[in-house]
C-alpha positions as CSV (number, residue, x, y, z in Angstrom):
1,M,46.5,-3.2,-73.5
2,T,49.4,-2.9,-75.8
3,D,49.1,0.9,-75.9
4,S,48.9,0.9,-72.0
5,L,52.1,-1.1,-71.7
6,V,54.0,1.1,-74.2
7,L,53.0,4.2,-72.2
8,A,53.9,2.4,-68.9
9,Q,57.4,1.7,-70.4
10,R,57.6,5.4,-71.4
11,N,56.9,6.4,-67.8
12,L,59.3,3.9,-66.3
13,I,62.1,5.2,-68.6
14,R,61.3,8.7,-67.4
15,M,61.6,7.6,-63.8
16,K,64.8,5.8,-64.5
17,R,66.3,9.0,-65.9
18,I,65.1,10.9,-62.8
19,P,66.3,8.6,-60.0
20,E,65.8,11.2,-57.3
21,V,62.0,10.7,-57.6
22,V,62.4,7.1,-56.3
23,L,65.0,8.2,-53.8
24,F,62.8,10.9,-52.2
25,G,59.9,8.4,-52.3
26,L,62.0,6.2,-50.0
27,I,63.3,8.8,-47.6
28,Q,59.9,9.7,-46.1
29,P,58.7,6.1,-45.1
30,I,62.2,5.3,-43.7
31,M,62.0,8.5,-41.6
32,F,58.5,7.4,-40.4
33,V,59.9,4.0,-39.5
34,V,62.8,5.4,-37.5
35,L,60.8,8.1,-35.8
36,F,57.8,6.0,-34.7
37,T,60.0,3.0,-33.7
38,Y,62.7,4.7,-31.7
39,V,61.1,7.9,-30.6
40,F,57.5,6.9,-29.9
41,G,57.8,3.1,-29.8
42,G,58.2,2.8,-26.0
43,S,55.3,5.1,-25.2
44,I,52.5,3.8,-27.4
45,Q,50.4,0.9,-26.0
46,V,49.2,-1.9,-28.3
47,G,47.6,-5.0,-27.0
48,G,48.0,-3.9,-23.4
49,S,51.8,-3.7,-23.8
50,L,54.4,-0.9,-24.2
51,S,56.9,-3.3,-25.7
52,Q,59.0,-1.6,-28.4
53,Q,59.3,-4.9,-30.3
54,S,55.5,-5.4,-30.3
55,Y,54.9,-1.8,-31.5
56,R,57.6,-2.2,-34.2
57,E,55.8,-5.2,-35.7
58,F,52.4,-3.5,-35.2
59,L,53.7,-0.4,-37.0
60,M,55.1,-1.8,-40.1
61,A,51.8,-2.7,-41.9
62,G,50.7,0.9,-41.3
63,I,54.0,2.3,-42.8
64,F,53.7,-0.1,-45.8
65,A,50.1,1.1,-46.4
66,Q,51.0,4.7,-46.0
67,T,53.8,4.3,-48.5
68,V,51.6,2.8,-51.2
69,T,48.9,5.4,-50.8
70,F,51.2,8.4,-50.7
71,A,52.2,7.5,-54.2
72,T,48.8,8.9,-55.2
73,A,50.3,12.4,-55.1
74,G,53.1,11.4,-57.6
75,A,50.5,10.0,-60.0
76,G,48.4,13.1,-59.9
77,A,51.4,15.4,-60.3
78,G,52.8,13.4,-63.3
79,I,49.5,13.5,-65.1
80,A,49.0,17.2,-64.4
81,D,52.5,17.8,-65.7
82,D,51.7,15.9,-69.0
83,M,48.5,18.0,-69.4
84,H,50.4,21.2,-68.6
85,K,53.1,20.6,-71.2
86,G,50.7,19.7,-73.9
87,L,51.7,16.0,-74.1
88,I,48.1,14.9,-74.1
89,D,47.6,16.9,-77.3
90,R,50.3,14.9,-79.0
91,F,48.8,11.7,-77.9
92,R,45.5,12.7,-79.4
93,S,47.1,12.8,-82.8
94,L,48.2,9.1,-82.5
95,P,46.0,6.0,-83.3
96,M,45.9,4.8,-79.7
97,A,43.3,4.0,-77.0
98,R,42.3,7.1,-75.1
99,G,42.4,5.3,-71.7
100,A,45.9,4.0,-72.3
101,V,47.5,7.3,-71.2
102,L,46.1,6.9,-67.7
103,T,46.4,3.1,-67.5
104,G,50.1,3.3,-68.6
105,R,50.8,6.0,-66.0
106,T,49.1,4.1,-63.1
107,L,50.9,0.8,-64.1
108,A,54.3,2.6,-64.1
109,D,53.5,4.0,-60.6
110,L,52.5,0.5,-59.5
111,A,55.9,-0.8,-60.6
112,Q,57.7,2.1,-58.8
113,T,55.7,1.5,-55.6
114,T,56.6,-2.2,-55.8
115,V,60.3,-1.4,-55.8
116,T,59.9,1.1,-53.0
117,L,57.9,-1.5,-50.9
118,V,60.6,-4.2,-51.4
119,I,63.4,-1.8,-50.3
120,L,61.3,-0.7,-47.3
121,A,60.6,-4.3,-46.3
122,G,64.4,-4.8,-46.3
123,V,64.9,-1.8,-44.0
124,A,62.1,-3.1,-41.7
125,L,63.8,-6.5,-41.4
126,L,67.1,-4.8,-40.5
127,I,65.4,-3.0,-37.6
128,G,63.7,-6.1,-36.2
129,W,60.4,-6.5,-38.0
130,R,59.6,-10.2,-38.7
131,I,57.0,-12.3,-40.7
132,H,55.5,-15.0,-38.5
133,D,52.9,-16.8,-40.7
134,G,55.0,-17.8,-43.6
135,I,56.0,-16.4,-47.0
136,P,52.8,-17.2,-48.9
137,K,50.6,-15.2,-46.5
138,A,53.2,-12.4,-46.5
139,L,53.1,-12.2,-50.3
140,G,49.3,-12.1,-50.0
141,A,49.6,-9.1,-47.6
142,F,51.9,-7.3,-50.0
143,G,49.4,-8.1,-52.8
144,L,46.6,-6.4,-50.8
145,L,48.8,-3.4,-50.2
146,L,49.7,-3.0,-53.8
147,L,46.1,-3.4,-54.8
148,L,45.1,-0.6,-52.5
149,G,48.0,1.6,-53.9
150,Y,46.9,0.9,-57.4
151,A,43.3,1.8,-56.6
152,F,44.4,5.0,-55.0
153,S,46.6,5.9,-58.0
154,W,43.3,6.4,-59.9
155,I,42.2,8.9,-57.3
156,G,45.5,10.7,-58.1
157,A,44.8,10.5,-61.8
158,L,41.5,12.1,-61.3
159,I,43.0,14.9,-59.2
160,G,45.8,15.4,-61.8
161,L,43.2,15.9,-64.5
162,S,41.1,18.3,-62.4
163,V,43.8,20.9,-61.5
164,R,45.8,23.3,-63.6
165,S,49.3,22.6,-62.4
166,P,51.6,19.8,-61.1
167,E,52.0,21.8,-57.8
168,A,48.3,21.9,-57.2
169,A,48.1,18.2,-58.0
170,T,50.7,17.4,-55.4
171,S,49.0,19.5,-52.7
172,G,45.6,18.1,-53.7
173,G,46.9,14.6,-53.6
174,L,48.3,14.9,-50.1
175,I,45.8,17.1,-48.2
176,W,43.2,14.4,-47.9
177,L,45.7,11.6,-47.3
178,F,46.9,12.9,-44.0
179,P,43.6,12.6,-42.2
180,L,42.9,9.3,-44.0
181,T,46.1,7.7,-42.7
182,F,46.2,9.2,-39.3
183,I,42.5,8.7,-38.4
184,S,43.1,4.9,-38.8
185,N,44.8,2.0,-37.0
186,A,48.1,2.6,-38.8
187,F,50.0,4.0,-35.9
188,V,47.9,3.4,-32.9
189,D,45.3,0.9,-31.7
190,S,42.0,2.2,-32.9
191,N,40.4,0.9,-29.6
192,H,42.1,3.8,-27.9
193,L,40.6,6.5,-30.1
194,P,37.6,8.7,-29.1
195,A,34.3,7.1,-30.1
196,F,33.7,9.3,-33.1
197,F,37.2,8.8,-34.6
198,R,37.2,5.1,-33.7
199,H,34.1,4.5,-35.9
200,I,35.7,6.4,-38.8
201,A,39.0,4.4,-38.4
202,E,37.2,1.1,-38.3
203,W,35.4,1.7,-41.6
204,N,38.3,3.4,-43.2
205,P,39.5,1.4,-46.3
206,F,43.0,2.2,-45.4
207,S,42.6,0.7,-41.9
208,T,41.0,-2.4,-43.4
209,T,44.1,-3.1,-45.5
210,V,46.4,-2.4,-42.6
211,Q,44.4,-4.9,-40.4
212,A,44.5,-7.5,-43.2
213,A,48.2,-7.1,-43.7
214,R,48.9,-7.4,-39.9
215,E,46.9,-10.6,-39.9
216,L,48.7,-12.1,-42.8
217,F,52.1,-11.0,-41.5
218,G,51.3,-12.4,-38.1
219,N,52.0,-9.0,-36.5
220,L,49.0,-8.7,-34.2
221,P,50.4,-8.2,-30.7
222,P,49.5,-10.6,-27.9
223,G,46.3,-9.4,-26.1
224,F,45.2,-7.3,-29.1
225,A,41.4,-6.9,-29.2
226,T,40.1,-6.9,-32.7
227,P,37.3,-4.3,-33.0
228,D,33.8,-5.5,-33.6
229,A,33.2,-3.6,-36.8
230,W,32.6,-5.9,-39.8
231,P,35.7,-4.6,-41.9
232,M,38.0,-5.3,-38.9
233,R,36.5,-8.8,-38.3
234,H,36.7,-9.7,-42.0
235,A,39.7,-7.6,-43.0
236,I,41.0,-9.6,-45.9
237,W,37.7,-9.8,-47.8
238,A,36.9,-6.2,-46.8
239,S,40.2,-5.0,-48.1
240,V,39.7,-6.6,-51.5
241,L,36.2,-5.2,-51.7
242,W,37.2,-1.7,-50.8
243,S,40.1,-1.6,-53.2
244,L,38.0,-3.0,-56.1
245,L,35.2,-0.5,-55.4
246,I,37.6,2.5,-55.3
247,L,39.3,1.2,-58.5
248,L,36.0,0.8,-60.3
249,V,34.6,4.2,-59.3
250,F,37.7,6.4,-59.8
251,R,39.0,4.7,-63.0
252,T,35.6,5.3,-64.5
253,L,35.6,9.0,-63.4
254,A,39.2,9.5,-64.4
255,V,38.8,8.1,-67.9
256,R,35.6,10.1,-68.4
257,K,37.4,13.2,-67.3
258,Y,40.4,12.5,-69.6
259,R,38.1,12.0,-72.6
260,R,36.5,15.4,-72.0
261,A,39.9,17.1,-71.5
262,A,41.3,15.5,-74.6
263,G,38.2,15.9,-76.7
């Protein structure tokens, strides 16, 4: 654990010295908020209403979830960059835990994602998004979002260890995230999707966390019909289970891949 925290500190110092990484990570979600709220907000129906305010509150949980999961690409690119520059070979010569390199990186990414999420929440409040069920539940929602983001960062770690360059890691980290986030309930009511895509969306771990966050924020619009799928009916528990399963599987695979690469 000590080795992991030391390496997390190293990665945070690196991010501090390259502030544009954090800045660019903020620009994309803010653009999504503005575009979907003011360009599409009055034409997308949720809960039987075309109200822009209802859609704004419906949208924000999806934007938050997209923001934490898109950090996956950064995690993969960072690890691929360290591999490409031979930094892993230097770590091999030190008396340290092998898994600490990956754990330190993912913890640093979690810290950066937390800062991004706080700033994005401030922007959302400025444009009219509100929390309706109290601060404790809202903190629980942000906790679920960060847990999902941390679990996904291990997918990014595995991708970063599996490719030969940071550019390939960035592309590989994003190419599967777009269908994952758009075939979901993040931006539209999944009840309006075609049957095939609706079933995918309802069992999508991303959708489950979005649904759980909406419930905890109190952002489900009036007249919204919760889908019958089990993850949607028990979104909070399902979100925790999905995130822990992803974390267990991909941390195991990433550490095993790292040991082979550094062996």
